Phi, psi and omega in degrees: 000127183292150180295152180288143180306328186291342175296314177297324174294323180292332177296336179277343187300316177303317183290326176296315178301315180296323178298315181294319181296321183292335173280317187283330182299305177297326174297320179293321179296315178298322179293321178291319180297322177295316179300318177292326176295319181293319176302321178294317176296321179290319179297321177297320176296322180294326178291320179293324176282351178082011183288347181261005186304310184296314182299312181299316183294321180299316181287328176296313179293320180293327173293320179297317179291325178295317181291326178290325181281334182228085184301329181293339182298325186295319179295319181295317182296322179295319179295319180291326178294329178299335177295335180260010181289160180302317184294312183294317181290328176293323177295315176302317183293316181296315179301317183289316179294324177297321180292315180299317177297323182295323180270015179067025172257066189290325180295317176296322177298317178297319182290323178293317176294318180298318179304312183290313183295314178290330176295319180293321179293320180293326178296317179298319180296317181292322176302313182293323183290319184276329176059029184278136179278151177288165178301154179303141185300338179294337181263353188262153177280333180211159181271129179230131182272168176102170179276173199250317189252129350281166179292126178292322178294317179294315179299307189284328176293328178294312182298312184291304187291321180290323180293307181295323177297318179291324177294316179297314183294333180289345180269000178245141180267330181287131182301321179303318180292317180298314180299316178301311184298309179297320179296321177296323175296318176299312183296323180295319179298313182293321180297316177303310181296317180296324178297328181293320178288318182298326177279350179076017180266353177216149170289153177302321180291336173298319181286317178299318176299318179295319175296315180300312179292314184296316181293321176300313181295320176294323177298314179298315183288330176295317176301316179295319178296320177298316179297318178295321180293320178296320179295327175293318179293329184273001179231066186299332184294323181294327181283335180266002178071026176078024182297326180295322178293324179291328180294334175287000000 
């Protein structure tokens, strides 16, 4: 007795499901990135109008009281803040791009480097555009120069850690491993941002704005990297230099 036609149709379902997932995943990331960008723009307008002043001052005074009650906290926060410093993030970026270039993933290396460099430039542009001053030194654990919104540590740690975490997670097939890697990247991003508020060197809304911008920027570049990788996979002739044509 011949097999029922529906069996052949059912065999196609996994590939169709994967095709739909491959289309929906980047669309979802772009949608979330757009929401984060809108949140950043809205928060920026609130900061300019001074509507966040009460909220920021409450958290700033609370952080100062917490450091006074627990002196060891300041040292821990300084260490965590160092994870988002320019030097540490630059080392992470250089090490990652170097490894990607070593395994012949030069396009991915270029996209990672461009994402981080362009993100850093945009943060500087935003700081100059908003022109927000940092909290008064009387509330801070240490003196930091420069403008305040958005937080550079929060923005760049989100870009670097979320990008590298996503790239690393994509090399693992088990969901538990992917969740662990992405969760660690998110946790490191959160800790860096929270440390800036705890040290009194940034307003809380500076960090929220930095997280929103950094996550949105990382998401958009990851979608771009995914698109470029898929185009490369779909064009094997270009990768082989036309060898199949030459064999004819």
